[in-house]
N, CA, C and O atoms as a DFTB+ gen file, in Angstrom:
856 C
 N C O
     1  1     132.891     126.693      64.712
     2  2     131.615     126.232      64.146
     3  2     131.178     124.960      64.883
     4  3     131.977     124.037      65.038
     5  1     129.927     124.898      65.334
     6  2     129.499     123.712      66.089
     7  2     129.551     122.443      65.234
     8  3     129.285     122.476      64.032
     9  1     129.891     121.357      65.862
    10  2     129.886     120.074      65.147
    11  2     128.444     119.594      64.994
    12  3     127.531     120.132      65.621
    13  1     128.253     118.584      64.162
    14  2     126.910     118.018      63.989
    15  2     126.383     117.452      65.308
    16  3     125.187     117.536      65.591
    17  1     127.278     116.877      66.112
    18  2     126.844     116.336      67.407
    19  2     126.359     117.457      68.321
    20  3     125.359     117.306      69.023
    21  1     127.071     118.576      68.308
    22  2     126.641     119.731      69.116
    23  2     125.312     120.280      68.599
    24  3     124.448     120.690      69.374
    25  1     125.167     120.278      67.259
    26  2     123.898     120.711      66.671
    27  2     122.758     119.806      67.123
    28  3     121.671     120.275      67.458
    29  1     123.025     118.496      67.128
    30  2     121.992     117.537      67.534
    31  2     121.556     117.805      68.976
    32  3     120.363     117.840      69.278
    33  1     122.534     117.994      69.856
    34  2     122.214     118.299      71.260
    35  2     121.363     119.561      71.345
    36  3     120.402     119.624      72.113
    37  1     121.727     120.567      70.545
    38  2     120.998     121.845      70.583
    39  2     119.558     121.677      70.073
    40  3     118.628     122.269      70.619
    41  1     119.387     120.867      69.024
    42  2     118.026     120.647      68.499
    43  2     117.156     119.911      69.518
    44  3     115.951     120.148      69.608
    45  1     117.781     119.020      70.280
    46  2     117.030     118.341      71.342
    47  2     116.605     119.370      72.393
    48  3     115.450     119.387      72.819
    49  1     117.537     120.220      72.804
    50  2     117.240     121.250      73.811
    51  2     116.092     122.144      73.330
    52  3     115.207     122.505      74.106
    53  1     116.119     122.498      72.029
    54  2     115.087     123.373      71.457
    55  2     113.781     122.619      71.193
    56  3     112.738     123.232      70.968
    57  1     113.849     121.286      71.222
    58  2     112.656     120.501      70.907
    59  2     112.332     120.506      69.425
    60  3     111.176     120.346      69.035
    61  1     113.357     120.692      68.595
    62  2     113.164     120.737      67.143
    63  2     113.314     119.321      66.574
    64  3     114.391     118.935      66.118
    65  1     112.218     118.556      66.610
    66  2     112.277     117.144      66.206
    67  2     112.689     116.952      64.742
    68  3     113.522     116.087      64.470
    69  1     112.142     117.722      63.782
    70  2     112.557     117.511      62.386
    71  2     114.058     117.700      62.177
    72  3     114.709     116.898      61.507
    73  1     114.597     118.774      62.760
    74  2     116.035     119.049      62.613
    75  2     116.871     117.987      63.339
    76  3     117.927     117.578      62.855
    77  1     116.384     117.546      64.508
    78  2     117.109     116.516      65.259
    79  2     117.181     115.226      64.447
    80  3     118.231     114.587      64.385
    81  1     116.064     114.843      63.824
    82  2     116.052     113.616      63.007
    83  2     116.959     113.766      61.785
    84  3     117.707     112.853      61.434
    85  1     116.879     114.931      61.148
    86  2     117.712     115.212      59.956
    87  2     119.202     115.129      60.323
    88  3     120.000     114.557      59.581
    89  1     119.557     115.695      61.457
    90  2     120.959     115.682      61.897
    91  2     121.389     114.264      62.271
    92  3     122.521     113.866      61.999
    93  1     120.489     113.502      62.894
    94  2     120.793     112.105      63.228
    95  2     121.083     111.316      61.954
    96  3     122.028     110.529      61.906
    97  1     120.262     111.533      60.919
    98  2     120.483     110.851      59.624
    99  2     121.846     111.227      59.045
   100  3     122.578     110.373      58.546
   101  1     122.177     112.525      59.120
   102  2     123.461     112.997      58.572
   103  2     124.630     112.355      59.318
   104  3     125.621     111.965      58.702
   105  1     124.517     112.246      60.634
   106  2     125.576     111.624      61.434
   107  2     125.733     110.138      61.079
   108  3     126.850     109.627      60.995
   109  1     124.616     109.462      60.875
   110  2     124.668     108.041      60.507
   111  2     125.304     107.865      59.126
   112  3     126.077     106.935      58.897
   113  1     124.964     108.776      58.215
   114  2     125.546     108.714      56.860
   115  2     127.050     108.924      56.915
   116  3     127.793     108.363      56.109
   117  1     127.497     109.734      57.870
   118  2     128.938     109.994      58.014
   119  2     129.636     108.925      58.862
   120  3     130.819     109.040      59.183
   121  1     128.881     107.894      59.214
   122  2     129.422     106.772      60.019
   123  2     129.990     107.223      61.366
   124  3     130.958     106.657      61.872
   125  1     129.370     108.245      61.925
   126  2     129.738     108.660      63.292
   127  2     129.294     107.533      64.230
   128  3     128.179     107.031      64.091
   129  1     130.148     107.122      65.188
   130  2     129.772     106.015      66.077
   131  2     128.429     106.258      66.759
   132  3     128.144     107.358      67.233
   133  1     127.614     105.210      66.799
   134  2     126.283     105.313      67.413
   135  2     126.401     105.763      68.867
   136  3     125.574     106.538      69.348
   137  1     127.432     105.276      69.570
   138  2     127.620     105.658      70.978
   139  2     127.798     107.172      71.105
   140  3     127.322     107.775      72.067
   141  1     128.483     107.788      70.135
   142  2     128.679     109.247      70.173
   143  2     127.365     109.978      69.898
   144  3     127.058     110.986      70.536
   145  1     126.587     109.453      68.932
   146  2     125.293     110.081      68.621
   147  2     124.414     110.074      69.867
   148  3     123.783     111.075      70.202
   149  1     124.383     108.924      70.549
   150  2     123.537     108.789      71.736
   151  2     124.075     109.635      72.886
   152  3     123.342     110.432      73.472
   153  1     125.353     109.460      73.207
   154  2     125.910     110.104      74.411
   155  2     126.230     111.586      74.233
   156  3     125.917     112.404      75.098
   157  1     126.858     111.925      73.105
   158  2     127.300     113.311      72.908
   159  2     126.247     114.185      72.242
   160  3     126.351     115.411      72.248
   161  1     125.224     113.541      71.664
   162  2     124.149     114.296      71.027
   163  2     122.876     114.268      71.841
   164  3     122.486     115.271      72.439
   165  1     122.217     113.097      71.861
   166  2     120.880     113.000      72.464
   167  2     120.909     113.145      73.986
   168  3     120.178     113.958      74.552
   169  1     121.759     112.349      74.644
   170  2     121.802     112.403      76.116
   171  2     122.380     113.736      76.588
   172  3     121.927     114.296      77.586
   173  1     123.385     114.240      75.866
   174  2     123.973     115.541      76.235
   175  2     122.912     116.637      76.187
   176  3     122.872     117.507      77.057
   177  1     122.058     116.590      75.174
   178  2     120.986     117.580      75.062
   179  2     119.999     117.465      76.211
   180  3     119.607     118.474      76.798
   181  1     119.595     116.239      76.536
   182  2     118.621     116.036      77.603
   183  2     119.192     116.395      78.974
   184  3     118.448     116.785      79.873
   185  1     120.509     116.264      79.136
   186  2     121.129     116.662      80.408
   187  2     120.978     118.174      80.620
   188  3     120.727     118.634      81.734
   189  1     121.135     118.929      79.539
   190  2     120.950     120.386      79.623
   191  2     119.483     120.701      79.941
   192  3     119.188     121.569      80.763
   193  1     118.570     119.980      79.273
   194  2     117.136     120.170      79.528
   195  2     116.836     119.916      81.013
   196  3     116.102     120.674      81.647
   197  1     117.411     118.846      81.547
   198  2     117.213     118.511      82.958
   199  2     117.703     119.619      83.881
   200  3     117.034     119.971      84.853
   201  1     118.866     120.161      83.572
   202  2     119.417     121.250      84.400
   203  2     118.525     122.489      84.331
   204  3     118.266     123.143      85.341
   205  1     118.060     122.797      83.116
   206  2     117.203     123.977      82.941
   207  2     115.870     123.788      83.665
   208  3     115.314     124.743      84.207
   209  1     115.364     122.572      83.673
   210  2     114.105     122.275      84.354
   211  2     114.269     122.465      85.863
   212  3     113.409     123.041      86.528
   213  1     115.387     121.970      86.384
   214  2     115.637     122.086      87.831
   215  2     115.821     123.534      88.261
   216  3     115.490     123.901      89.389
   217  1     116.353     124.356      87.356
   218  2     116.596     125.763      87.716
   219  2     115.445     126.677      87.282
   220  3     115.571     127.902      87.294
   221  1     114.313     126.054      86.894
   222  2     113.103     126.799      86.492
   223  2     113.290     127.666      85.250
   224  3     112.552     128.630      85.049
   225  1     114.284     127.324      84.410
   226  2     114.410     128.005      83.119
   227  2     113.487     127.335      82.102
   228  3     113.005     127.978      81.169
   229  1     113.249     126.052      82.291
   230  2     112.322     125.297      81.451
   231  2     111.162     124.820      82.321
   232  3     111.318     124.561      83.514
   233  1     109.999     124.713      81.690
   234  2     108.831     124.170      82.383
   235  2     108.369     122.901      81.674
   236  3     108.969     122.482      80.684
   237  1     107.315     122.299      82.178
   238  2     106.893     120.993      81.662
   239  2     106.721     120.972      80.133
   240  3     107.196     120.027      79.502
   241  1     106.063     121.970      79.502
   242  2     105.906     121.898      78.040
   243  2     107.234     121.807      77.291
   244  3     107.364     121.030      76.345
   245  1     108.228     122.608      77.717
   246  2     109.538     122.570      77.040
   247  2     110.205     121.203      77.208
   248  3     110.833     120.684      76.285
   249  1     110.056     120.635      78.400
   250  2     110.667     119.324      78.647
   251  2     110.006     118.256      77.775
   252  3     110.685     117.407      77.198
   253  1     108.693     118.306      77.688
   254  2     107.975     117.318      76.875
   255  2     108.369     117.419      75.400
   256  3     108.555     116.402      74.732
   257  1     108.497     118.652      74.895
   258  2     108.861     118.846      73.490
   259  2     110.292     118.364      73.238
   260  3     110.571     117.731      72.220
   261  1     111.194     118.669      74.176
   262  2     112.584     118.215      74.036
   263  2     112.655     116.689      74.073
   264  3     113.364     116.068      73.281
   265  1     111.911     116.100      75.003
   266  2     111.926     114.645      75.139
   267  2     111.382     113.977      73.876
   268  3     111.859     112.920      73.463
   269  1     110.378     114.610      73.272
   270  2     109.816     114.053      72.038
   271  2     110.856     114.079      70.914
   272  3     110.980     113.120      70.152
   273  1     111.596     115.180      70.821
   274  2     112.647     115.286      69.798
   275  2     113.724     114.224      70.035
   276  3     114.183     113.571      69.098
   277  1     114.116     114.063      71.292
   278  2     115.120     113.045      71.637
   279  2     114.621     111.651      71.265
   280  3     115.355     110.846      70.692
   281  1     113.362     111.381      71.602
   282  2     112.802     110.042      71.398
   283  2     112.717     109.683      69.918
   284  3     113.019     108.556      69.525
   285  1     112.303     110.657      69.100
   286  2     112.172     110.387      67.666
   287  2     113.535     110.100      67.033
   288  3     113.651     109.246      66.155
   289  1     114.558     110.815      67.484
   290  2     115.903     110.550      66.976
   291  2     116.431     109.224      67.510
   292  3     117.116     108.485      66.804
   293  1     116.101     108.931      68.773
   294  2     116.539     107.676      69.379
   295  2     115.968     106.471      68.618
   296  3     116.623     105.435      68.502
   297  1     114.733     106.620      68.097
   298  2     114.124     105.528      67.323
   299  2     114.978     105.178      66.107
   300  3     115.045     104.019      65.699
   301  1     115.627     106.187      65.532
   302  2     116.462     105.959      64.342
   303  2     117.721     105.145      64.668
   304  3     118.184     104.346      63.853
   305  1     118.260     105.359      65.864
   306  2     119.513     104.671      66.200
   307  2     119.289     103.400      67.025
   308  3     120.200     102.590      67.198
   309  1     118.048     103.238      67.537
   310  2     117.760     102.093      68.422
   311  2     118.171     100.747      67.810
   312  3     118.788      99.929      68.493
   313  1     117.835     100.501      66.518
   314  2     118.211      99.207      65.944
   315  2     119.729      98.963      65.925
   316  3     120.180      97.821      65.835
   317  1     120.507     100.049      66.012
   318  2     121.969      99.934      65.925
   319  2     122.632      99.884      67.298
   320  3     123.820      99.584      67.413
   321  1     121.852     100.181      68.337
   322  2     122.436     100.304      69.676
   323  2     123.041      98.985      70.158
   324  3     124.154      98.968      70.684
   325  1     122.315      97.885      69.980
   326  2     122.826      96.578      70.434
   327  2     124.123      96.233      69.701
   328  3     125.085      95.762      70.309
   329  1     124.137      96.477      68.378
   330  2     125.343      96.179      67.578
   331  2     126.524      97.034      68.025
   332  3     127.679      96.611      67.958
   333  1     126.208      98.252      68.485
   334  2     127.290      99.160      68.891
   335  2     127.792      98.841      70.297
   336  3     128.774      99.419      70.763
   337  1     127.103      97.909      70.969
   338  2     127.535      97.499      72.306
   339  2     127.296      98.552      73.373
   340  3     128.000      98.594      74.382
   341  1     126.285      99.417      73.148
   342  2     125.975     100.441      74.153
   343  2     125.137      99.796      75.245
   344  3     124.065      99.250      74.982
   345  1     125.629      99.865      76.452
   346  2     124.879      99.292      77.570
   347  2     123.971     100.341      78.181
   348  3     124.347     101.503      78.331
   349  1     122.762      99.907      78.535
   350  2     121.857     100.830      79.220
   351  2     122.406     101.075      80.627
   352  3     123.122     100.240      81.179
   353  1     122.064     102.215      81.191
   354  2     122.556     102.542      82.537
   355  2     121.873     101.677      83.604
   356  3     122.327     101.604      84.746
   357  1     120.781     101.028      83.211
   358  2     120.025     100.202      84.147
   359  2     118.571     100.175      83.720
   360  3     118.149     100.954      82.865
   361  1     117.809      99.276      84.318
   362  2     116.401      99.140      83.968
   363  2     115.537      99.624      85.136
   364  3     115.675      99.154      86.265
   365  1     114.651     100.564      84.842
   366  2     113.782     101.157      85.852
   367  2     112.331     100.982      85.422
   368  3     111.988     101.266      84.275
   369  1     111.480     100.521      86.327
   370  2     110.040     100.467      86.063
   371  2     109.378     101.623      86.796
   372  3     109.644     101.866      87.973
   373  1     108.511     102.332      86.080
   374  2     107.867     103.519      86.644
   375  2     106.353     103.378      86.535
   376  3     105.839     102.989      85.486
   377  1     105.639     103.692      87.610
   378  2     104.183     103.615      87.555
   379  2     103.535     104.503      88.598
   380  3     104.122     104.791      89.641
   381  1     102.302     104.939      88.300
   382  2     101.497     105.654      89.290
   383  2     100.769     104.606      90.125
   384  3     100.212     103.653      89.581
   385  1     100.773     104.779      91.433
   386  2     100.295     103.722      92.334
   387  2      98.776     103.518      92.257
   388  3      98.039     104.324      91.689
   389  1      98.353     102.415      92.849
   390  2      96.953     102.001      92.820
   391  2      96.001     103.099      93.306
   392  3      96.225     103.727      94.341
   393  1      94.939     103.310      92.534
   394  2      93.933     104.298      92.905
   395  2      94.186     105.684      92.349
   396  3      93.354     106.578      92.504
   397  1      95.340     105.874      91.693
   398  2      95.721     107.202      91.190
   399  2      95.874     107.138      89.668
   400  3      96.608     106.300      89.145
   401  1      95.179     108.026      88.970
   402  2      95.200     108.002      87.501
   403  2      96.032     109.135      86.899
   404  3      96.025     109.331      85.684
   405  1      96.743     109.873      87.737
   406  2      97.547     110.986      87.217
   407  2      98.815     110.459      86.551
   408  3      99.482     109.572      87.081
   409  1      99.142     111.019      85.372
   410  2     100.313     110.468      84.683
   411  2     101.305     111.482      84.146
   412  3     102.328     111.089      83.587
   413  1     101.039     112.780      84.294
   414  2     101.993     113.751      83.718
   415  2     103.357     113.637      84.390
   416  3     104.385     113.600      83.715
   417  1     103.364     113.582      85.721
   418  2     104.634     113.457      86.434
   419  2     105.356     112.174      86.081
   420  3     106.564     112.173      85.844
   421  1     104.610     111.083      86.047
   422  2     105.194     109.778      85.690
   423  2     105.770     109.814      84.274
   424  3     106.864     109.307      84.027
   425  1     105.024     110.418      83.350
   426  2     105.491     110.483      81.964
   427  2     106.766     111.308      81.849
   428  3     107.671     110.961      81.091
   429  1     106.833     112.396      82.601
   430  2     108.038     113.227      82.599
   431  2     109.238     112.447      83.118
   432  3     110.319     112.486      82.531
   433  1     109.036     111.741      84.224
   434  2     110.118     110.943      84.799
   435  2     110.578     109.884      83.792
   436  3     111.777     109.664      83.615
   437  1     109.620     109.236      83.140
   438  2     109.946     108.203      82.141
   439  2     110.808     108.792      81.028
   440  3     111.832     108.221      80.654
   441  1     110.383     109.937      80.507
   442  2     111.117     110.572      79.406
   443  2     112.512     111.014      79.840
   444  3     113.481     110.850      79.099
   445  1     112.607     111.577      81.045
   446  2     113.912     112.050      81.522
   447  2     114.867     110.883      81.761
   448  3     116.061     110.984      81.478
   449  1     114.342     109.782      82.280
   450  2     115.187     108.594      82.496
   451  2     115.656     108.026      81.163
   452  3     116.824     107.665      81.014
   453  1     114.738     107.946      80.186
   454  2     115.131     107.462      78.853
   455  2     116.179     108.380      78.244
   456  3     117.141     107.933      77.619
   457  1     115.965     109.686      78.444
   458  2     116.914     110.666      77.917
   459  2     118.278     110.579      78.568
   460  3     119.268     111.052      78.009
   461  1     118.338     109.974      79.755
   462  2     119.617     109.827      80.469
   463  2     120.272     108.466      80.182
   464  3     121.336     108.159      80.719
   465  1     119.625     107.654      79.332
   466  2     120.241     106.387      78.942
   467  2     119.765     105.166      79.697
   468  3     120.374     104.101      79.603
   469  1     118.669     105.308      80.455
   470  2     118.101     104.151      81.156
   471  2     117.094     103.435      80.264
   472  3     116.452     104.048      79.412
   473  1     116.968     102.129      80.476
   474  2     115.866     101.382      79.878
   475  2     114.693     101.545      80.844
   476  3     114.840     101.291      82.040
   477  1     113.535     101.965      80.340
   478  2     112.401     102.257      81.219
   479  2     111.180     101.421      80.838
   480  3     110.797     101.354      79.670
   481  1     110.586     100.797      81.829
   482  2     109.315     100.106      81.638
   483  2     108.236     101.006      82.233
   484  3     108.179     101.207      83.446
   485  1     107.376     101.547      81.358
   486  2     106.295     102.422      81.824
   487  2     105.084     101.547      82.148
   488  3     104.464     100.974      81.252
   489  1     104.757     101.453      83.421
   490  2     103.675     100.571      83.862
   491  2     102.308     101.245      83.864
   492  3     101.299     100.609      84.167
   493  1     102.275     102.542      83.524
   494  2     101.002     103.229      83.451
   495  2     100.522     103.730      84.801
   496  3     101.317     103.996      85.702
   497  1      99.184     103.857      84.927
   498  2      98.595     104.395      86.159
   499  2      97.796     103.315      86.881
   500  3      97.535     102.246      86.330
   501  1      97.411     103.609      88.125
   502  2      96.588     102.689      88.921
   503  2      97.236     101.293      89.000
   504  3      96.582     100.271      88.796
   505  1      98.546     101.292      89.304
   506  2      99.313     100.034      89.322
   507  2      99.312      99.446      90.741
   508  3      99.769     100.089      91.685
   509  1      98.802      98.238      90.877
   510  2      98.721      97.593      92.183
   511  2     100.050      97.022      92.642
   512  3     100.944      96.805      91.824
   513  1     100.197      96.771      93.950
   514  2     101.442      96.214      94.488
   515  2     101.883      94.928      93.786
   516  3     103.076      94.729      93.558
   517  1     100.927      94.049      93.441
   518  2     101.280      92.766      92.813
   519  2     101.978      92.978      91.477
   520  3     102.890      92.232      91.120
   521  1     101.543      94.000      90.737
   522  2     102.155      94.271      89.431
   523  2     103.597      94.748      89.596
   524  3     104.470      94.375      88.812
   525  1     103.847      95.572      90.613
   526  2     105.217      96.022      90.874
   527  2     106.096      94.833      91.290
   528  3     107.247      94.733      90.866
   529  1     105.557      93.949      92.108
   530  2     106.300      92.749      92.514
   531  2     106.630      91.912      91.278
   532  3     107.749      91.420      91.133
   533  1     105.648      91.755      90.390
   534  2     105.836      90.922      89.191
   535  2     106.933      91.473      88.282
   536  3     107.728      90.708      87.735
   537  1     106.979      92.796      88.118
   538  2     107.982      93.369      87.211
   539  2     109.388      93.198      87.782
   540  3     110.355      93.077      87.029
   541  1     109.502      93.187      89.110
   542  2     110.812      92.946      89.731
   543  2     111.217      91.489      89.515
   544  3     112.364      91.197      89.178
   545  1     110.265      90.583      89.712
   546  2     110.564      89.160      89.554
   547  2     110.841      88.774      88.101
   548  3     111.793      88.053      87.803
   549  1     109.982      89.274      87.202
   550  2     110.029      88.804      85.808
   551  2     111.009      89.578      84.933
   552  3     111.631      89.005      84.038
   553  1     111.149      90.879      85.189
   554  2     112.001      91.706      84.318
   555  2     113.342      92.036      84.955
   556  3     114.240      92.560      84.296
   557  1     113.474      91.725      86.251
   558  2     114.750      92.000      86.916
   559  2     115.106      93.472      86.970
   560  3     116.282      93.828      86.885
   561  1     114.095      94.344      87.113
   562  2     114.397      95.778      87.153
   563  2     115.241      96.098      88.383
   564  3     115.126      95.452      89.425
   565  1     116.088      97.106      88.234
   566  2     116.982      97.479      89.335
   567  2     116.396      98.566      90.229
   568  3     116.805      98.739      91.377
   569  1     115.422      99.297      89.671
   570  2     114.786     100.361      90.456
   571  2     113.319     100.483      90.082
   572  3     112.927     100.217      88.945
   573  1     112.520     100.886      91.051
   574  2     111.105     101.177      90.836
   575  2     110.870     102.648      91.136
   576  3     111.373     103.178      92.126
   577  1     110.100     103.304      90.272
   578  2     109.691     104.673      90.537
   579  2     108.194     104.683      90.796
   580  3     107.408     104.379      89.899
   581  1     107.790     105.032      92.019
   582  2     106.373     105.060      92.384
   583  2     105.905     106.512      92.452
   584  3     106.503     107.340      93.140
   585  1     104.823     106.807      91.723
   586  2     104.315     108.168      91.668
   587  2     102.911     108.248      92.264
   588  3     102.112     107.324      92.111
   589  1     102.617     109.361      92.945
   590  2     101.260     109.614      93.458
   591  2     101.013     111.115      93.465
   592  3     101.893     111.894      93.829
   593  1      99.815     111.516      93.063
   594  2      99.484     112.934      93.123
   595  2      98.440     113.220      94.195
   596  3      98.271     114.365      94.614
   597  1      97.746     112.183      94.636
   598  2      96.692     112.358      95.644
   599  2      97.190     111.908      97.016
   600  3      97.846     110.873      97.134
   601  1      96.880     112.678      98.038
   602  2      97.271     112.250      99.392
   603  2      96.586     110.932      99.756
   604  3      97.112     110.141     100.539
   605  1      95.412     110.709      99.179
   606  2      94.664     109.474      99.499
   607  2      95.310     108.220      98.918
   608  3      95.029     107.114      99.379
   609  1      96.182     108.379      97.899
   610  2      96.814     107.193      97.303
   611  2      98.243     106.980      97.803
   612  3      98.884     105.984      97.464
   613  1      98.735     107.917      98.605
   614  2     100.103     107.755      99.131
   615  2     100.291     106.445      99.912
   616  3     101.352     105.831      99.799
   617  1      99.300     105.994     100.702
   618  2      99.501     104.730     101.425
   619  2      99.763     103.530     100.512
   620  3     100.332     102.532     100.953
   621  1      99.352     103.621      99.244
   622  2      99.607     102.522      98.304
   623  2     101.107     102.325      98.075
   624  3     101.545     101.237      97.700
   625  1     101.886     103.379      98.302
   626  2     103.346     103.257      98.180
   627  2     103.883     102.337      99.280
   628  3     104.712     101.462      99.029
   629  1     103.397     102.553     100.490
   630  2     103.806     101.706     101.619
   631  2     103.356     100.263     101.380
   632  3     104.098      99.320     101.656
   633  1     102.131     100.101     100.864
   634  2     101.618      98.750     100.573
   635  2     102.489      98.048      99.528
   636  3     102.724      96.842      99.609
   637  1     102.963      98.822      98.547
   638  2     103.833      98.240      97.507
   639  2     105.159      97.790      98.107
   640  3     105.648      96.703      97.798
   641  1     105.737      98.623      98.963
   642  2     107.010      98.257      99.609
   643  2     106.813      97.025     100.502
   644  3     107.668      96.141     100.547
   645  1     105.685      96.977     101.207
   646  2     105.372      95.798     102.033
   647  2     105.246      94.548     101.177
   648  3     105.718      93.475     101.554
   649  1     104.598      94.695     100.006
   650  2     104.401      93.551      99.106
   651  2     105.741      93.035      98.576
   652  3     105.937      91.828      98.437
   653  1     106.657      93.958      98.283
   654  2     108.003      93.556      97.832
   655  2     108.709      92.769      98.930
   656  3     109.388      91.774      98.677
   657  1     108.525      93.254     100.165
   658  2     109.128      92.586     101.327
   659  2     108.567      91.172     101.491
   660  3     109.314      90.208     101.665
   661  1     107.241      91.068     101.432
   662  2     106.579      89.772     101.619
   663  2     106.939      88.784     100.514
   664  3     106.985      87.575     100.737
   665  1     107.194      89.320      99.314
   666  2     107.544      88.448      98.179
   667  2     109.025      88.062      98.188
   668  3     109.480      87.265      97.366
   669  1     109.770      88.649      99.140
   670  2     111.198      88.313      99.241
   671  2     112.078      88.967      98.195
   672  3     113.189      88.504      97.939
   673  1     111.578      90.065      97.575
   674  2     112.370      90.707      96.514
   675  2     112.756      92.159      96.862
   676  3     113.322      92.869      96.030
   677  1     112.449      92.585      98.082
   678  2     112.724      93.982      98.431
   679  2     114.197      94.335      98.291
   680  3     114.535      95.451      97.895
   681  1     115.074      93.388      98.616
   682  2     116.511      93.701      98.571
   683  2     117.078      93.663      97.151
   684  3     118.250      93.974      96.937
   685  1     116.241      93.280      96.183
   686  2     116.707      93.231      94.791
   687  2     116.563      94.561      94.073
   688  3     117.134      94.754      93.000
   689  1     115.801      95.481      94.658
   690  2     115.406      96.664      93.901
   691  2     115.447      97.920      94.773
   692  3     115.156      97.876      95.969
   693  1     115.811      99.029      94.151
   694  2     115.771     100.324      94.829
   695  2     114.412     100.964      94.543
   696  3     113.948     100.954      93.403
   697  1     113.784     101.511      95.560
   698  2     112.461     102.121      95.400
   699  2     112.563     103.635      95.554
   700  3     112.975     104.148      96.594
   701  1     112.172     104.341      94.475
   702  2     112.125     105.808      94.514
   703  2     110.661     106.234      94.527
   704  3     109.829     105.602      93.875
   705  1     110.340     107.286      95.255
   706  2     108.968     107.796      95.274
   707  2     108.965     109.287      94.939
   708  3     109.936     110.004      95.182
   709  1     107.833     109.729      94.367
   710  2     107.716     111.137      94.028
   711  2     106.269     111.508      93.761
   712  3     105.405     110.639      93.645
   713  1     106.012     112.807      93.664
   714  2     104.655     113.305      93.450
   715  2     104.427     114.525      94.320
   716  3     105.089     114.703      95.343
   717  1     103.493     115.358      93.912
   718  2     103.283     116.657      94.574
   719  2     103.136     116.591      96.095
   720  3     103.736     117.417      96.782
   721  1     102.363     115.642      96.661
   722  2     102.166     115.690      98.124
   723  2     103.293     115.041      98.927
   724  3     103.273     115.072     100.157
   725  1     104.279     114.450      98.235
   726  2     105.297     113.683      98.957
   727  2     106.413     114.553      99.524
   728  3     106.659     115.666      99.058
   729  1     107.073     114.020     100.531
   730  2     108.227     114.683     101.143
   731  2     109.292     113.631     101.430
   732  3     109.026     112.430     101.398
   733  1     110.495     114.104     101.710
   734  2     111.568     113.187     102.094
   735  2     111.180     112.444     103.371
   736  3     111.471     111.258     103.522
   737  1     110.522     113.154     104.287
   738  2     110.125     112.535     105.563
   739  2     109.178     111.358     105.327
   740  3     109.290     110.319     105.978
   741  1     108.244     111.534     104.389
   742  2     107.305     110.452     104.105
   743  2     108.036     109.274     103.454
   744  3     107.761     108.114     103.762
   745  1     108.961     109.583     102.560
   746  2     109.744     108.524     101.916
   747  2     110.499     107.714     102.969
   748  3     110.548     106.486     102.896
   749  1     111.084     108.402     103.944
   750  2     111.814     107.724     105.027
   751  2     110.855     106.869     105.867
   752  3     111.170     105.747     106.264
   753  1     109.686     107.440     106.118
   754  2     108.699     106.773     106.978
   755  2     108.230     105.440     106.383
   756  3     108.029     104.468     107.111
   757  1     108.058     105.400     105.060
   758  2     107.543     104.166     104.433
   759  2     108.658     103.206     104.003
   760  3     108.391     102.119     103.491
   761  1     109.911     103.626     104.218
   762  2     111.021     102.735     103.892
   763  2     111.470     102.749     102.442
   764  3     112.058     101.781     101.959
   765  1     111.189     103.866     101.734
   766  2     111.681     104.001     100.352
   767  2     113.181     104.287     100.383
   768  3     113.713     104.783     101.377
   769  1     113.853     103.966      99.276
   770  2     115.301     104.217      99.200
   771  2     115.613     105.652      98.817
   772  3     116.687     106.172      99.121
   773  1     114.645     106.294      98.134
   774  2     114.923     107.652      97.696
   775  2     113.654     108.418      97.382
   776  3     112.597     107.839      97.133
   777  1     113.787     109.754      97.401
   778  2     112.670     110.645      97.076
   779  2     113.180     111.682      96.094
   780  3     114.295     112.185      96.235
   781  1     112.357     112.005      95.088
   782  2     112.732     113.052      94.132
   783  2     111.589     114.053      94.013
   784  3     110.449     113.662      93.762
   785  1     111.882     115.345      94.189
   786  2     110.833     116.365      94.109
   787  2     110.378     116.679      92.691
   788  3     109.298     117.238      92.496
   789  1     111.204     116.320      91.684
   790  2     110.817     116.588      90.291
   791  2     111.492     115.572      89.374
   792  3     112.315     114.769      89.813
   793  1     111.128     115.623      88.088
   794  2     111.589     114.609      87.135
   795  2     113.110     114.629      86.938
   796  3     113.741     113.576      86.840
   797  1     113.689     115.825      86.879
   798  2     115.139     115.914      86.685
   799  2     115.874     115.343      87.901
   800  3     116.892     114.665      87.764
   801  1     115.341     115.629      89.090
   802  2     115.949     115.082      90.306
   803  2     115.813     113.564      90.354
   804  3     116.657     112.878      90.931
   805  1     114.745     113.041      89.744
   806  2     114.550     111.586      89.722
   807  2     115.683     110.898      88.978
   808  3     116.108     109.806      89.355
   809  1     116.168     111.535      87.928
   810  2     117.300     110.973      87.171
   811  2     118.542     110.939      88.063
   812  3     119.245     109.930      88.119
   813  1     118.804     112.038      88.752
   814  2     119.966     112.101      89.651
   815  2     119.851     111.048      90.752
   816  3     120.826     110.387      91.108
   817  1     118.632     110.909      91.283
   818  2     118.417     109.945      92.372
   819  2     118.605     108.517      91.876
   820  3     119.196     107.691      92.570
   821  1     118.101     108.220      90.668
   822  2     118.272     106.873      90.103
   823  2     119.755     106.556      89.926
   824  3     120.206     105.459      90.256
   825  1     120.504     107.517      89.408
   826  2     121.956     107.320      89.225
   827  2     122.630     107.071      90.572
   828  3     123.469     106.180      90.713
   829  1     122.243     107.878      91.553
   830  2     122.832     107.754      92.892
   831  2     122.521     106.373      93.493
   832  3     123.417     105.705      94.008
   833  1     121.261     105.953      93.426
   834  2     120.855     104.681      94.027
   835  2     121.504     103.485      93.337
   836  3     121.769     102.461      93.967
   837  1     121.755     103.626      92.044
   838  2     122.356     102.502      91.301
   839  2     123.866     102.634      91.189
   840  3     124.512     101.912      90.430
   841  1     124.421     103.573      91.961
   842  2     125.887     103.704      91.992
   843  2     126.481     104.307      90.728
   844  3     127.629     104.030      90.382
   845  1     125.694     105.137      90.036
   846  2     126.171     105.731      88.783
   847  2     126.446     107.216      88.908
   848  3     126.860     107.853      87.938
   849  1     126.220     107.783      90.098
   850  2     126.388     109.232      90.280
   851  2     127.820     109.649      89.976
   852  3     128.783     108.973      90.338
   853  1     127.923     110.785      89.301
   854  2     129.265     111.267      88.913
   855  2     130.052     111.685      90.140
   856  3     131.199     112.116      90.021
C-alpha cells in the first residue's frame, strides 16, 4: 500500500491540488518531518513530471497543473522550512530579456526550478541588463536564467552578459539561456555558461552549473 508521501508525490504528478493539500495536512498532523514532505513528496513528484516532460509524455498544460499542485502544498510547509533547517539548492533569478514579452517558457522554468528545491526570483519580462546586474549584486543569486522567444531579442542576452562583465560581477554568477530560437552554438558564441532546450533540461543544467548534478 503506498505511503502518504508516495500518495503526495502521485497527486503532484496528477496535478490534483486539493488532494495534494489534504495529504500535506495529514502528513503534518502525523508529524512527518518537513524535509521528507518536501523531498520525498513534492520534489519527488516534480522530478517525475520533469522526466515525463522531457520524454514528451507530458506537455505544457500537464506541467503547469502539476506545478500548481506542488506550489499550493509548498505554501503550507513554507513557514516550517526554515525551522526544519532545509537548505535551498541555490538561488536563481529568471527573466525574459529586454524587448521580449513572452513568459510561458520563463514561467515553466521558474516552476520547475522551484519544484526541484531552488529559491527562484522571477524577474518577469522585458528585463534590461541593468536589472540583471542589480539582482546579482543585491540578492547574491548564483545563477541567471535568460529567456527569449524572438530572434530580434536574442542580442539582449549578449548585452546582459557584457553588462555583468562591465560591472565586475560576471564571475559571481552562472548564466543559462533558453528559448525557441536559441541553440547551444549561440549560447557558446555569446559566452553563456549553459543552454537548455526546455524547462526540465533547465533544472538539470542549473544543478550541473552549481555543482549539484547527481
